Phi, psi and omega in degrees: 000150182295330181292327176292326178297327179301316182286324183290333181266359186280105175233062187285145169228130186271065169198154182265139178267133180261017178282175181296324177257108179263133180270006177093203184269128183231138173230131181296140182301327181296334180287343176277341183267165179299132184286356175274351175083024181277348178097351178271168179282139176268184182205137178302328179293337177257022178059037176087356178272162168280175183299317183294310181294324179296319179297322178295312180295320182294318181292324177299310180295323182289318178298322177296316180293322178298316180298316179296316180293325179292318177297320178296318180296319179295319179296315179296325179292318178298316179298320180292320179293320178296317179295321180292319179295320178296318179293324181293317181292327182286332183276342180075229182292138182251150177280170179295324179296318180292325178298317177297321178297320180296315180297319179296319181292320178298316178297321180295320179295317180298315179296323181294315180295319179298321178295317178298317180296318180293323181292319184269001178286148181292134181270056183266001178220156179280150180305134183288166181294326180296318180297323181288323179291332180289337180291133183273319184283131177288157183284129177297334180295340178269319185284328185290155179287120183287149178288168181297317182293318179296318179296319180295315180296323179296316179296318179297321180295318180294317179296323179294320183285342180298333181286348182257001174055242186295319178298320178296321178296318178296319178297316180297320179297313179296324180293318178296319177297322179296316180296321177296318179295324179294332178297322181275000179248016181290341178281347178285165178292161182294332177293320179290323175295323176297319178299320178298316180295317180295322176296320179296315176303313184295315183293317181294316180296318180293321180294320179295323182284322185272311183273314183278348182053041179278134179300151183302321181294325177286327176300318180297319179293318179296318180295325176297318179291322177296314179299318180297319183291309186287323183283334173294324180280331183263357191306310187288347179265333187245353177270120180049058180292157183291340182282356181248173177258026181299317181295322178297319178294324178299314181294323181293314181290327177294318177294322179296316180295321178296322179292338181259021182296342183277350183294130182258161177300328180294324179294326180269359184057047180279120182277054182230128179254101182285355175290337177282124184304319180296319179294318178300320178295320179297320179296317179297318179294321178297317178296319179299318181294317183290330176285324181295340180307324184290340182277352182269152179259324186273135178304322180296323178291324176294319176297323179297323177296318178296320180294317178297318177301316182294321179293323175297323178296314179298321178294320178297319178293320181295318179293321181293312184271348181059036178199161181302140181283151178249167180293333178295332179273336188288310186298314177299323180291322177297319176299317179297319179295318179295319178295322182283326182271330183046067185300141179289143176048050185296311182294322179297319179293319178296315179295321179297315178297316181297321186280323193235007176278152173303118190299333181296333180287329182274345185269332184218171173080182182297314182302315179295320180295313182293321179295319178297320177293324177296319177298320178295321180297317179295319178296322178294318180298321181293331183251011184297134181223185183296320181295325180296330181257008180059044179240158172286155182296327180294313179296319180299316180294322179293318179294319181293325180281348179084009180294326179206175180219157179301149182294129182275171181290136180289151183294328183293336184270002180286147175287147179301333182269005183294152181294130181295324180296320179295316179298317179296324179297313180294325177296316178295322177296321177295318179297318178296321178295318178295318178297322178297316178296317179296319179296320178296319178296318180297318179296319178295317179294322179296318177295321179294318178297319178299319178294319179297319179296318178296317179295319180296318179297315179295323179294316178298318180296320178293319178298316179298319180295320179296317180295319180297320180289325182284322180238087182293149183275123177253125182261117179256154179292153183287150177294150181287147179290156183297325181297321181291322179297316181295323182291330180282334184253031182292315184290322183265017184283123180252019178286151178294155180296156179292154181289140179254144179290140180249144179260124180260122182256114178195000000 
């Protein structure tokens, strides 16, 4: 099978080679498996453990913390009781008001200790029927008007269980009790709610195998229907809750992918030729599938989107290379698809699948393998640097800041069968790059002209100042007008008399 070839060809190494021939992005196969060596797939959300080993480690640490907190609570209670008894003996006779206060305080302490015990108790079982009956407030999940999808899933679940008769009735009863119990546990952390769901999956599957003697293949189908039913009803309460930083992580990875929009398939050594129409279609379908993951409610449906995306990637590689694809080719291409698609709420979807998916799906099989690779791809994107892409640090910083972008493919080198939309996109990117360069040149020239004008103005001002200092300005009184001169020299005037008109008689 081609899936077996994926494992047989996987010789991943988690470092980039800077030699002339780069083999692309490599991750050692052992890093995909549980670091405890059980043979199942691990997960970064479980600190490299598989679901089973993580639960064991988590319960050990949790039980230790529970024991420490319980001892602390008992010690504080003893100290409070001793202080209260000492105060009571010193005061002697107590009034009726103080007696009521004492009774109220004792009840408050008892309730407080019970709450602490309940909070720190291991959530390894679903709330009992007695606990649910003691609750006075009805569940809003029952009273509220169910959505069309929830109503449809509920009907499908009931119709599915009818074929199992008594076993189906027991499963439906346990499922309803679990949903009721989850309503009263919404104040707990999302990790504790996840533990409740994982415990429920484990208990129901084990009960069907041991008591009901249900075959394993039918158990898997029943568990899929149970997961679909409960997670459709719990989706809006447990997907990206406000008490977590999932939304913050979503924005961070989205911003990171946008900053890496310039990364080309050649930098990642992606063995996919999008000039081939079939390959281009496969790439588009893979991007569509990974984006569609966010529209699903059930973890299994989200995993199915990842699996479909991965199969399209393998087909694209196979068509390009004309040979079966290997795992060495898959991970770089998956990274490229994630960068190109920038799936919405990527981290929230990964966390949701990790917390509430049937653990057997994440530990083995195609779904587990593809999901583990997706987690590796996201981790690589978060830590991607210049060395990973075989670039200099200067070029990497320029590309990340948006100052420039790698040179795109020239229009003359395109194949006649190439997609017109892709060619137009690259043409527009080239035009934007040229406009950016022209704008930078204009800004530089404008700054230079401004500096020249300032320097010229300062130079003229200095020259004027030097001339003024070298040739100081002397202000002399104005010359007397001619009329005044004649009036002063009337007596001493030696000018000839003015000509008199003569009359000529003739």
